[in-house]
PDB file of N, CA, C and O in Angstrom, chain B, residues numbered from 101:
ATOM      1  N   MET B 101     136.911 118.738 183.426  1.00  0.00           N
ATOM      2  CA  MET B 101     136.761 119.873 182.439  1.00  0.00           C
ATOM      3  C   MET B 101     135.786 119.470 181.300  1.00  0.00           C
ATOM      4  O   MET B 101     134.926 120.263 180.917  1.00  0.00           O
ATOM      5  N   GLY B 102     135.917 118.276 180.779  1.00  0.00           N
ATOM      6  CA  GLY B 102     135.047 117.934 179.736  1.00  0.00           C
ATOM      7  C   GLY B 102     135.903 117.150 178.539  1.00  0.00           C
ATOM      8  O   GLY B 102     137.050 116.729 178.689  1.00  0.00           O
ATOM      9  N   ASN B 103     135.228 117.056 177.502  1.00  0.00           N
ATOM     10  CA  ASN B 103     135.906 116.324 176.358  1.00  0.00           C
ATOM     11  C   ASN B 103     136.778 117.221 175.607  1.00  0.00           C
ATOM     12  O   ASN B 103     136.545 118.428 175.537  1.00  0.00           O
ATOM     13  N   ARG B 104     137.868 116.609 174.991  1.00  0.00           N
ATOM     14  CA  ARG B 104     138.780 117.371 174.139  1.00  0.00           C
ATOM     15  C   ARG B 104     138.458 116.875 172.684  1.00  0.00           C
ATOM     16  O   ARG B 104     138.353 115.674 172.436  1.00  0.00           O
ATOM     17  N   TYR B 105     138.308 117.844 171.743  1.00  0.00           N
ATOM     18  CA  TYR B 105     137.992 117.415 170.474  1.00  0.00           C
ATOM     19  C   TYR B 105     139.103 117.948 169.552  1.00  0.00           C
ATOM     20  O   TYR B 105     139.546 119.079 169.750  1.00  0.00           O
ATOM     21  N   ILE B 106     139.574 117.172 168.544  1.00  0.00           N
ATOM     22  CA  ILE B 106     140.567 117.540 167.555  1.00  0.00           C
ATOM     23  C   ILE B 106     139.952 117.474 166.285  1.00  0.00           C
ATOM     24  O   ILE B 106     139.524 116.384 165.905  1.00  0.00           O
ATOM     25  N   ASP B 107     139.832 118.596 165.487  1.00  0.00           N
ATOM     26  CA  ASP B 107     139.148 118.696 164.229  1.00  0.00           C
ATOM     27  C   ASP B 107     140.156 118.361 163.160  1.00  0.00           C
ATOM     28  O   ASP B 107     140.988 119.187 162.784  1.00  0.00           O
ATOM     29  N   PHE B 108     140.065 117.065 162.646  1.00  0.00           N
ATOM     30  CA  PHE B 108     140.971 116.677 161.648  1.00  0.00           C
ATOM     31  C   PHE B 108     140.288 116.895 160.290  1.00  0.00           C
ATOM     32  O   PHE B 108     140.876 116.506 159.281  1.00  0.00           O
ATOM     33  N   PHE B 109     139.135 117.467 160.197  1.00  0.00           N
ATOM     34  CA  PHE B 109     138.411 117.647 158.953  1.00  0.00           C
ATOM     35  C   PHE B 109     138.276 119.015 158.618  1.00  0.00           C
ATOM     36  O   PHE B 109     137.388 119.384 157.849  1.00  0.00           O
ATOM     37  N   ALA B 110     139.161 119.869 159.181  1.00  0.00           N
ATOM     38  CA  ALA B 110     139.161 121.340 158.735  1.00  0.00           C
ATOM     39  C   ALA B 110     137.793 122.022 158.702  1.00  0.00           C
ATOM     40  O   ALA B 110     137.350 122.577 157.696  1.00  0.00           O
ATOM     41  N   GLY B 111     137.131 121.937 159.916  1.00  0.00           N
ATOM     42  CA  GLY B 111     135.880 122.644 160.053  1.00  0.00           C
ATOM     43  C   GLY B 111     134.655 121.731 160.031  1.00  0.00           C
ATOM     44  O   GLY B 111     133.539 122.165 160.314  1.00  0.00           O
ATOM     45  N   ARG B 112     134.866 120.533 159.710  1.00  0.00           N
ATOM     46  CA  ARG B 112     133.713 119.616 159.650  1.00  0.00           C
ATOM     47  C   ARG B 112     132.981 119.529 160.969  1.00  0.00           C
ATOM     48  O   ARG B 112     131.750 119.507 160.968  1.00  0.00           O
ATOM     49  N   LEU B 113     133.693 119.475 162.130  1.00  0.00           N
ATOM     50  CA  LEU B 113     133.135 119.387 163.424  1.00  0.00           C
ATOM     51  C   LEU B 113     132.263 120.616 163.578  1.00  0.00           C
ATOM     52  O   LEU B 113     131.120 120.479 164.015  1.00  0.00           O
ATOM     53  N   VAL B 114     132.705 121.741 163.264  1.00  0.00           N
ATOM     54  CA  VAL B 114     132.002 122.971 163.445  1.00  0.00           C
ATOM     55  C   VAL B 114     130.684 122.991 162.720  1.00  0.00           C
ATOM     56  O   VAL B 114     129.669 123.460 163.234  1.00  0.00           O
ATOM     57  N   ARG B 115     130.726 122.450 161.463  1.00  0.00           N
ATOM     58  CA  ARG B 115     129.542 122.358 160.592  1.00  0.00           C
ATOM     59  C   ARG B 115     128.534 121.485 161.275  1.00  0.00           C
ATOM     60  O   ARG B 115     127.349 121.809 161.364  1.00  0.00           O
ATOM     61  N   GLN B 116     129.074 120.270 161.799  1.00  0.00           N
ATOM     62  CA  GLN B 116     128.176 119.384 162.397  1.00  0.00           C
ATOM     63  C   GLN B 116     127.469 119.934 163.731  1.00  0.00           C
ATOM     64  O   GLN B 116     126.313 119.656 164.050  1.00  0.00           O
ATOM     65  N   CYS B 117     128.277 120.698 164.406  1.00  0.00           N
ATOM     66  CA  CYS B 117     127.706 121.292 165.696  1.00  0.00           C
ATOM     67  C   CYS B 117     126.659 122.316 165.314  1.00  0.00           C
ATOM     68  O   CYS B 117     125.629 122.387 165.985  1.00  0.00           O
ATOM     69  N   LEU B 118     126.862 123.133 164.251  1.00  0.00           N
ATOM     70  CA  LEU B 118     125.945 124.160 163.849  1.00  0.00           C
ATOM     71  C   LEU B 118     124.671 123.512 163.336  1.00  0.00           C
ATOM     72  O   LEU B 118     123.606 124.118 163.453  1.00  0.00           O
ATOM     73  N   GLN B 119     124.727 122.284 162.760  1.00  0.00           N
ATOM     74  CA  GLN B 119     123.506 121.618 162.272  1.00  0.00           C
ATOM     75  C   GLN B 119     122.714 121.103 163.458  1.00  0.00           C
ATOM     76  O   GLN B 119     121.487 121.045 163.373  1.00  0.00           O
ATOM     77  N   GLN B 120     123.314 120.745 164.503  1.00  0.00           N
ATOM     78  CA  GLN B 120     122.742 120.187 165.671  1.00  0.00           C
ATOM     79  C   GLN B 120     122.217 121.236 166.676  1.00  0.00           C
ATOM     80  O   GLN B 120     121.099 121.105 167.174  1.00  0.00           O
ATOM     81  N   LEU B 121     122.967 122.202 166.951  1.00  0.00           N
ATOM     82  CA  LEU B 121     122.684 123.200 167.986  1.00  0.00           C
ATOM     83  C   LEU B 121     122.119 124.441 167.413  1.00  0.00           C
ATOM     84  O   LEU B 121     122.874 125.275 166.913  1.00  0.00           O
ATOM     85  N   GLN B 122     120.768 124.625 167.457  1.00  0.00           N
ATOM     86  CA  GLN B 122     120.104 125.673 166.928  1.00  0.00           C
ATOM     87  C   GLN B 122     120.520 127.043 167.560  1.00  0.00           C
ATOM     88  O   GLN B 122     120.655 128.044 166.857  1.00  0.00           O
ATOM     89  N   ALA B 123     120.717 127.049 168.905  1.00  0.00           N
ATOM     90  CA  ALA B 123     121.089 128.273 169.541  1.00  0.00           C
ATOM     91  C   ALA B 123     122.482 128.700 169.086  1.00  0.00           C
ATOM     92  O   ALA B 123     122.714 129.900 168.943  1.00  0.00           O
ATOM     93  N   VAL B 124     123.385 127.820 168.859  1.00  0.00           N
ATOM     94  CA  VAL B 124     124.746 128.176 168.269  1.00  0.00           C
ATOM     95  C   VAL B 124     124.590 128.685 166.874  1.00  0.00           C
ATOM     96  O   VAL B 124     125.198 129.696 166.523  1.00  0.00           O
ATOM     97  N   ARG B 125     123.850 128.072 166.112  1.00  0.00           N
ATOM     98  CA  ARG B 125     123.625 128.409 164.724  1.00  0.00           C
ATOM     99  C   ARG B 125     123.011 129.818 164.632  1.00  0.00           C
ATOM    100  O   ARG B 125     123.450 130.654 163.843  1.00  0.00           O
ATOM    101  N   ASP B 126     121.998 130.049 165.452  1.00  0.00           N
ATOM    102  CA  ASP B 126     121.443 131.318 165.453  1.00  0.00           C
ATOM    103  C   ASP B 126     122.318 132.466 165.843  1.00  0.00           C
ATOM    104  O   ASP B 126     122.204 133.570 165.309  1.00  0.00           O
ATOM    105  N   LYS B 127     123.260 132.180 166.849  1.00  0.00           N
ATOM    106  CA  LYS B 127     124.168 133.265 167.240  1.00  0.00           C
ATOM    107  C   LYS B 127     125.243 133.557 166.090  1.00  0.00           C
ATOM    108  O   LYS B 127     125.593 134.696 165.784  1.00  0.00           O
ATOM    109  N   VAL B 128     125.711 132.413 165.504  1.00  0.00           N
ATOM    110  CA  VAL B 128     126.643 132.617 164.300  1.00  0.00           C
ATOM    111  C   VAL B 128     126.023 133.433 163.211  1.00  0.00           C
ATOM    112  O   VAL B 128     126.692 134.290 162.635  1.00  0.00           O
ATOM    113  N   ILE B 129     124.873 133.223 162.928  1.00  0.00           N
ATOM    114  CA  ILE B 129     124.091 133.846 161.891  1.00  0.00           C
ATOM    115  C   ILE B 129     123.850 135.419 162.347  1.00  0.00           C
ATOM    116  O   ILE B 129     123.996 136.335 161.537  1.00  0.00           O
ATOM    117  N   GLU B 130     123.516 135.612 163.550  1.00  0.00           N
ATOM    118  CA  GLU B 130     123.387 137.033 164.053  1.00  0.00           C
ATOM    119  C   GLU B 130     124.740 137.745 163.974  1.00  0.00           C
ATOM    120  O   GLU B 130     124.783 138.903 163.559  1.00  0.00           O
ATOM    121  N   MET B 131     125.845 137.097 164.356  1.00  0.00           N
ATOM    122  CA  MET B 131     127.184 137.677 164.292  1.00  0.00           C
ATOM    123  C   MET B 131     127.550 138.049 162.818  1.00  0.00           C
ATOM    124  O   MET B 131     128.093 139.120 162.548  1.00  0.00           O
ATOM    125  N   LEU B 132     127.228 137.120 161.887  1.00  0.00           N
ATOM    126  CA  LEU B 132     127.585 137.381 160.542  1.00  0.00           C
ATOM    127  C   LEU B 132     126.758 138.513 159.918  1.00  0.00           C
ATOM    128  O   LEU B 132     127.237 139.226 159.037  1.00  0.00           O
ATOM    129  N   GLN B 133     125.481 138.674 160.395  1.00  0.00           N
ATOM    130  CA  GLN B 133     124.684 139.765 159.910  1.00  0.00           C
ATOM    131  C   GLN B 133     125.087 141.107 160.532  1.00  0.00           C
ATOM    132  O   GLN B 133     124.976 142.154 159.894  1.00  0.00           O
ATOM    133  N   THR B 134     125.539 141.065 161.743  1.00  0.00           N
ATOM    134  CA  THR B 134     125.811 142.410 162.354  1.00  0.00           C
ATOM    135  C   THR B 134     127.233 142.853 162.147  1.00  0.00           C
ATOM    136  O   THR B 134     127.443 144.065 162.112  1.00  0.00           O
ATOM    137  N   CYS B 135     128.260 141.991 162.003  1.00  0.00           N
ATOM    138  CA  CYS B 135     129.602 142.488 161.786  1.00  0.00           C
ATOM    139  C   CYS B 135     130.306 141.838 160.653  1.00  0.00           C
ATOM    140  O   CYS B 135     131.424 142.247 160.342  1.00  0.00           O
ATOM    141  N   GLY B 136     129.753 140.870 160.016  1.00  0.00           N
ATOM    142  CA  GLY B 136     130.348 140.227 158.794  1.00  0.00           C
ATOM    143  C   GLY B 136     131.237 139.159 159.312  1.00  0.00           C
ATOM    144  O   GLY B 136     131.388 138.892 160.504  1.00  0.00           O
ATOM    145  N   PRO B 137     131.831 138.552 158.278  1.00  0.00           N
ATOM    146  CA  PRO B 137     132.696 137.270 158.587  1.00  0.00           C
ATOM    147  C   PRO B 137     134.053 137.721 159.223  1.00  0.00           C
ATOM    148  O   PRO B 137     134.735 136.884 159.816  1.00  0.00           O
ATOM    149  N   VAL B 138     134.463 139.020 159.116  1.00  0.00           N
ATOM    150  CA  VAL B 138     135.683 139.471 159.714  1.00  0.00           C
ATOM    151  C   VAL B 138     135.352 140.649 160.755  1.00  0.00           C
ATOM    152  O   VAL B 138     134.692 141.643 160.452  1.00  0.00           O
ATOM    153  N   THR B 139     135.835 140.430 161.873  1.00  0.00           N
ATOM    154  CA  THR B 139     135.574 141.433 162.854  1.00  0.00           C
ATOM    155  C   THR B 139     136.433 142.647 162.935  1.00  0.00           C
ATOM    156  O   THR B 139     136.115 143.625 163.613  1.00  0.00           O
ATOM    157  N   GLY B 140     137.536 142.569 162.227  1.00  0.00           N
ATOM    158  CA  GLY B 140     138.448 143.734 162.196  1.00  0.00           C
ATOM    159  C   GLY B 140     139.535 143.545 163.208  1.00  0.00           C
ATOM    160  O   GLY B 140     139.894 142.421 163.560  1.00  0.00           O
ATOM    161  N   LEU B 141     140.039 144.612 163.658  1.00  0.00           N
ATOM    162  CA  LEU B 141     141.306 144.602 164.571  1.00  0.00           C
ATOM    163  C   LEU B 141     140.809 144.111 166.087  1.00  0.00           C
ATOM    164  O   LEU B 141     141.506 143.372 166.782  1.00  0.00           O
ATOM    165  N   PHE B 142     139.649 144.567 166.459  1.00  0.00           N
ATOM    166  CA  PHE B 142     139.278 144.108 167.789  1.00  0.00           C
ATOM    167  C   PHE B 142     137.712 144.122 167.873  1.00  0.00           C
ATOM    168  O   PHE B 142     136.999 144.942 167.296  1.00  0.00           O
ATOM    169  N   HIS B 143     137.307 143.164 168.623  1.00  0.00           N
ATOM    170  CA  HIS B 143     135.793 142.972 168.680  1.00  0.00           C
ATOM    171  C   HIS B 143     135.449 142.627 170.078  1.00  0.00           C
ATOM    172  O   HIS B 143     136.319 142.109 170.778  1.00  0.00           O
ATOM    173  N   GLU B 144     134.317 142.851 170.539  1.00  0.00           N
ATOM    174  CA  GLU B 144     133.825 142.570 171.960  1.00  0.00           C
ATOM    175  C   GLU B 144     133.990 141.153 172.221  1.00  0.00           C
ATOM    176  O   GLU B 144     134.441 140.838 173.322  1.00  0.00           O
ATOM    177  N   TYR B 145     133.697 140.252 171.386  1.00  0.00           N
ATOM    178  CA  TYR B 145     133.799 138.790 171.665  1.00  0.00           C
ATOM    179  C   TYR B 145     135.173 138.254 171.732  1.00  0.00           C
ATOM    180  O   TYR B 145     135.407 137.201 172.325  1.00  0.00           O
ATOM    181  N   GLU B 146     136.199 139.029 171.072  1.00  0.00           N
ATOM    182  CA  GLU B 146     137.638 138.688 171.223  1.00  0.00           C
ATOM    183  C   GLU B 146     138.009 139.073 172.620  1.00  0.00           C
ATOM    184  O   GLU B 146     138.791 138.329 173.212  1.00  0.00           O
ATOM    185  N   LEU B 147     137.545 140.148 173.231  1.00  0.00           N
ATOM    186  CA  LEU B 147     137.886 140.538 174.669  1.00  0.00           C
ATOM    187  C   LEU B 147     137.296 139.455 175.592  1.00  0.00           C
ATOM    188  O   LEU B 147     137.989 139.006 176.504  1.00  0.00           O
ATOM    189  N   LYS B 148     136.060 139.029 175.390  1.00  0.00           N
ATOM    190  CA  LYS B 148     135.337 138.080 176.183  1.00  0.00           C
ATOM    191  C   LYS B 148     136.212 136.746 176.162  1.00  0.00           C
ATOM    192  O   LYS B 148     136.420 136.126 177.205  1.00  0.00           O
ATOM    193  N   LEU B 149     136.698 136.345 174.970  1.00  0.00           N
ATOM    194  CA  LEU B 149     137.393 135.095 174.904  1.00  0.00           C
ATOM    195  C   LEU B 149     138.693 135.235 175.498  1.00  0.00           C
ATOM    196  O   LEU B 149     139.173 134.275 176.101  1.00  0.00           O
ATOM    197  N   ALA B 150     139.363 136.399 175.392  1.00  0.00           N
ATOM    198  CA  ALA B 150     140.604 136.584 176.099  1.00  0.00           C
ATOM    199  C   ALA B 150     140.472 136.579 177.640  1.00  0.00           C
ATOM    200  O   ALA B 150     141.337 136.058 178.344  1.00  0.00           O
ATOM    201  N   GLN B 151     139.444 137.132 178.112  1.00  0.00           N
ATOM    202  CA  GLN B 151     139.127 137.141 179.517  1.00  0.00           C
ATOM    203  C   GLN B 151     138.884 135.762 180.043  1.00  0.00           C
ATOM    204  O   GLN B 151     139.310 135.427 181.148  1.00  0.00           O
ATOM    205  N   LEU B 152     138.180 134.928 179.236  1.00  0.00           N
ATOM    206  CA  LEU B 152     137.835 133.581 179.640  1.00  0.00           C
ATOM    207  C   LEU B 152     139.152 132.780 179.674  1.00  0.00           C
ATOM    208  O   LEU B 152     139.426 132.067 180.639  1.00  0.00           O
ATOM    209  N   ILE B 153     139.919 132.902 178.663  1.00  0.00           N
ATOM    210  CA  ILE B 153     141.267 132.217 178.725  1.00  0.00           C
ATOM    211  C   ILE B 153     142.114 132.543 179.887  1.00  0.00           C
ATOM    212  O   ILE B 153     142.746 131.672 180.487  1.00  0.00           O
ATOM    213  N   ASN B 154     142.134 133.858 180.227  1.00  0.00           N
ATOM    214  CA  ASN B 154     142.930 134.234 181.327  1.00  0.00           C
ATOM    215  C   ASN B 154     142.302 133.783 182.642  1.00  0.00           C
ATOM    216  O   ASN B 154     143.025 133.660 183.631  1.00  0.00           O
ATOM    217  N   ARG B 155     141.111 133.554 182.700  1.00  0.00           N
ATOM    218  CA  ARG B 155     140.376 133.085 183.884  1.00  0.00           C
ATOM    219  C   ARG B 155     140.847 131.638 184.169  1.00  0.00           C
ATOM    220  O   ARG B 155     141.104 131.271 185.316  1.00  0.00           O
ATOM    221  N   PHE B 156     140.953 130.823 183.086  1.00  0.00           N
ATOM    222  CA  PHE B 156     141.264 129.411 183.246  1.00  0.00           C
ATOM    223  C   PHE B 156     142.716 129.160 183.185  1.00  0.00           C
ATOM    224  O   PHE B 156     143.213 128.182 183.742  1.00  0.00           O
ATOM    225  N   ILE B 157     143.415 130.034 182.511  1.00  0.00           N
ATOM    226  CA  ILE B 157     144.934 129.850 182.375  1.00  0.00           C
ATOM    227  C   ILE B 157     145.501 131.208 182.751  1.00  0.00           C
ATOM    228  O   ILE B 157     145.819 132.007 181.870  1.00  0.00           O
ATOM    229  N   ALA B 158     145.631 131.479 184.022  1.00  0.00           N
ATOM    230  CA  ALA B 158     146.058 132.727 184.633  1.00  0.00           C
ATOM    231  C   ALA B 158     147.422 133.165 184.162  1.00  0.00           C
ATOM    232  O   ALA B 158     147.695 134.364 184.119  1.00  0.00           O
ATOM    233  N   ILE B 159     148.325 132.198 183.793  1.00  0.00           N
ATOM    234  CA  ILE B 159     149.674 132.624 183.327  1.00  0.00           C
ATOM    235  C   ILE B 159     149.720 133.317 182.038  1.00  0.00           C
ATOM    236  O   ILE B 159     150.739 133.929 181.718  1.00  0.00           O
ATOM    237  N   VAL B 160     148.628 133.265 181.222  1.00  0.00           N
ATOM    238  CA  VAL B 160     148.518 133.884 179.878  1.00  0.00           C
ATOM    239  C   VAL B 160     148.409 135.364 180.153  1.00  0.00           C
ATOM    240  O   VAL B 160     147.408 135.785 180.733  1.00  0.00           O
ATOM    241  N   GLU B 161     149.316 136.133 179.798  1.00  0.00           N
ATOM    242  CA  GLU B 161     149.282 137.572 180.037  1.00  0.00           C
ATOM    243  C   GLU B 161     148.939 138.273 178.730  1.00  0.00           C
ATOM    244  O   GLU B 161     148.352 139.352 178.800  1.00  0.00           O
ATOM    245  N   MET B 162     149.238 137.778 177.590  1.00  0.00           N
ATOM    246  CA  MET B 162     148.910 138.424 176.350  1.00  0.00           C
ATOM    247  C   MET B 162     148.256 137.416 175.349  1.00  0.00           C
ATOM    248  O   MET B 162     148.675 136.268 175.205  1.00  0.00           O
ATOM    249  N   PHE B 163     147.212 137.931 174.681  1.00  0.00           N
ATOM    250  CA  PHE B 163     146.439 137.144 173.766  1.00  0.00           C
ATOM    251  C   PHE B 163     146.078 137.856 172.499  1.00  0.00           C
ATOM    252  O   PHE B 163     145.648 139.009 172.531  1.00  0.00           O
ATOM    253  N   ARG B 164     146.246 137.191 171.380  1.00  0.00           N
ATOM    254  CA  ARG B 164     146.003 137.808 170.083  1.00  0.00           C
ATOM    255  C   ARG B 164     145.143 136.862 169.192  1.00  0.00           C
ATOM    256  O   ARG B 164     145.437 135.675 169.049  1.00  0.00           O
ATOM    257  N   MET B 165     144.117 137.419 168.629  1.00  0.00           N
ATOM    258  CA  MET B 165     143.368 136.663 167.596  1.00  0.00           C
ATOM    259  C   MET B 165     143.858 136.773 166.262  1.00  0.00           C
ATOM    260  O   MET B 165     144.101 137.894 165.814  1.00  0.00           O
ATOM    261  N   LEU B 166     144.035 135.735 165.560  1.00  0.00           N
ATOM    262  CA  LEU B 166     144.603 135.679 164.177  1.00  0.00           C
ATOM    263  C   LEU B 166     143.573 135.095 163.260  1.00  0.00           C
ATOM    264  O   LEU B 166     142.612 134.461 163.695  1.00  0.00           O
ATOM    265  N   GLY B 167     143.776 135.306 162.035  1.00  0.00           N
ATOM    266  CA  GLY B 167     142.785 134.880 160.976  1.00  0.00           C
ATOM    267  C   GLY B 167     142.929 133.440 160.453  1.00  0.00           C
ATOM    268  O   GLY B 167     141.989 132.811 159.965  1.00  0.00           O
ATOM    269  N   SER B 168     144.223 132.951 160.598  1.00  0.00           N
ATOM    270  CA  SER B 168     144.501 131.581 160.038  1.00  0.00           C
ATOM    271  C   SER B 168     145.666 130.955 160.783  1.00  0.00           C
ATOM    272  O   SER B 168     146.370 131.630 161.534  1.00  0.00           O
ATOM    273  N   GLY B 169     145.866 129.670 160.573  1.00  0.00           N
ATOM    274  CA  GLY B 169     146.967 128.981 161.028  1.00  0.00           C
ATOM    275  C   GLY B 169     148.232 129.474 160.503  1.00  0.00           C
ATOM    276  O   GLY B 169     149.201 129.522 161.261  1.00  0.00           O
ATOM    277  N   THR B 170     148.336 129.860 159.239  1.00  0.00           N
ATOM    278  CA  THR B 170     149.586 130.441 158.677  1.00  0.00           C
ATOM    279  C   THR B 170     149.844 131.658 159.253  1.00  0.00           C
ATOM    280  O   THR B 170     151.013 131.943 159.512  1.00  0.00           O
ATOM    281  N   GLU B 171     148.853 132.516 159.527  1.00  0.00           N
ATOM    282  CA  GLU B 171     149.127 133.818 160.200  1.00  0.00           C
ATOM    283  C   GLU B 171     149.713 133.618 161.646  1.00  0.00           C
ATOM    284  O   GLU B 171     150.601 134.339 162.100  1.00  0.00           O
ATOM    285  N   SER B 172     149.156 132.614 162.300  1.00  0.00           N
ATOM    286  CA  SER B 172     149.550 132.300 163.684  1.00  0.00           C
ATOM    287  C   SER B 172     150.949 131.838 163.659  1.00  0.00           C
ATOM    288  O   SER B 172     151.720 132.343 164.475  1.00  0.00           O
ATOM    289  N   VAL B 173     151.421 130.868 162.762  1.00  0.00           N
ATOM    290  CA  VAL B 173     152.726 130.397 162.699  1.00  0.00           C
ATOM    291  C   VAL B 173     153.673 131.541 162.387  1.00  0.00           C
ATOM    292  O   VAL B 173     154.749 131.591 162.983  1.00  0.00           O
ATOM    293  N   MET B 174     153.348 132.456 161.499  1.00  0.00           N
ATOM    294  CA  MET B 174     154.283 133.672 161.256  1.00  0.00           C
ATOM    295  C   MET B 174     154.413 134.542 162.468  1.00  0.00           C
ATOM    296  O   MET B 174     155.465 135.119 162.743  1.00  0.00           O
ATOM    297  N   ALA B 175     153.330 134.623 163.180  1.00  0.00           N
ATOM    298  CA  ALA B 175     153.479 135.506 164.421  1.00  0.00           C
ATOM    299  C   ALA B 175     154.314 134.808 165.470  1.00  0.00           C
ATOM    300  O   ALA B 175     155.101 135.440 166.176  1.00  0.00           O
ATOM    301  N   ALA B 176     154.132 133.451 165.574  1.00  0.00           N
ATOM    302  CA  ALA B 176     155.024 132.665 166.525  1.00  0.00           C
ATOM    303  C   ALA B 176     156.375 132.803 166.139  1.00  0.00           C
ATOM    304  O   ALA B 176     157.211 132.935 167.034  1.00  0.00           O
ATOM    305  N   ILE B 177     156.750 132.794 164.885  1.00  0.00           N
ATOM    306  CA  ILE B 177     158.143 132.880 164.366  1.00  0.00           C
ATOM    307  C   ILE B 177     158.727 134.246 164.788  1.00  0.00           C
ATOM    308  O   ILE B 177     159.804 134.369 165.372  1.00  0.00           O
ATOM    309  N   ARG B 178     157.884 135.292 164.424  1.00  0.00           N
ATOM    310  CA  ARG B 178     158.379 136.684 164.794  1.00  0.00           C
ATOM    311  C   ARG B 178     158.657 136.766 166.390  1.00  0.00           C
ATOM    312  O   ARG B 178     159.667 137.330 166.812  1.00  0.00           O
ATOM    313  N   ALA B 179     157.811 136.238 167.154  1.00  0.00           N
ATOM    314  CA  ALA B 179     157.895 136.289 168.603  1.00  0.00           C
ATOM    315  C   ALA B 179     159.136 135.542 168.999  1.00  0.00           C
ATOM    316  O   ALA B 179     159.879 136.033 169.849  1.00  0.00           O
ATOM    317  N   ALA B 180     159.429 134.303 168.397  1.00  0.00           N
ATOM    318  CA  ALA B 180     160.659 133.595 168.678  1.00  0.00           C
ATOM    319  C   ALA B 180     161.907 134.354 168.351  1.00  0.00           C
ATOM    320  O   ALA B 180     162.860 134.385 169.129  1.00  0.00           O
ATOM    321  N   ARG B 181     161.895 134.982 167.167  1.00  0.00           N
ATOM    322  CA  ARG B 181     163.002 135.760 166.759  1.00  0.00           C
ATOM    323  C   ARG B 181     163.375 136.834 167.792  1.00  0.00           C
ATOM    324  O   ARG B 181     164.538 137.064 168.124  1.00  0.00           O
ATOM    325  N   ASN B 182     162.276 137.487 168.285  1.00  0.00           N
ATOM    326  CA  ASN B 182     162.484 138.580 169.245  1.00  0.00           C
ATOM    327  C   ASN B 182     162.979 138.055 170.583  1.00  0.00           C
ATOM    328  O   ASN B 182     163.575 138.818 171.343  1.00  0.00           O
ATOM    329  N   LEU B 183     162.747 136.722 170.920  1.00  0.00           N
ATOM    330  CA  LEU B 183     163.245 136.225 172.180  1.00  0.00           C
ATOM    331  C   LEU B 183     164.712 135.902 172.032  1.00  0.00           C
ATOM    332  O   LEU B 183     165.525 136.047 172.945  1.00  0.00           O
ATOM    333  N   HIS B 184     165.014 135.428 170.754  1.00  0.00           N
ATOM    334  CA  HIS B 184     166.444 134.858 170.623  1.00  0.00           C
ATOM    335  C   HIS B 184     166.976 135.537 169.309  1.00  0.00           C
ATOM    336  O   HIS B 184     166.945 134.935 168.236  1.00  0.00           O
ATOM    337  N   PRO B 185     167.453 136.782 169.431  1.00  0.00           N
ATOM    338  CA  PRO B 185     167.957 137.491 168.273  1.00  0.00           C
ATOM    339  C   PRO B 185     169.258 136.891 167.665  1.00  0.00           C
ATOM    340  O   PRO B 185     169.776 137.413 166.678  1.00  0.00           O
TER     341      PRO B 185
END
C-alpha cells in the first residue's frame, strides 16, 4: 500500500508537503478560492473521498466528514450511546 504517516506536529506534515509538491499546493489554493476554507454540509470532494474509502474498505457503509477531532469524538460518543442505551 505504501507508507503510513502519523502527524505529531498538528499539520506540520501538511505544510511541508505543500511546500514540496507544487501540484498539491495549486489544487489547495484553487479549492480555497472557489469554495473557501469550509465546504459546508456536502461537497463534491467529500463524496469522492467517501467513494475511495468504500472502494478500499468495503465494510464501511456510512461516512461523515467533520471539522475537528473534538467534533469527531462527540459524534463517536453519540453513536456509542445509540448502540448501548
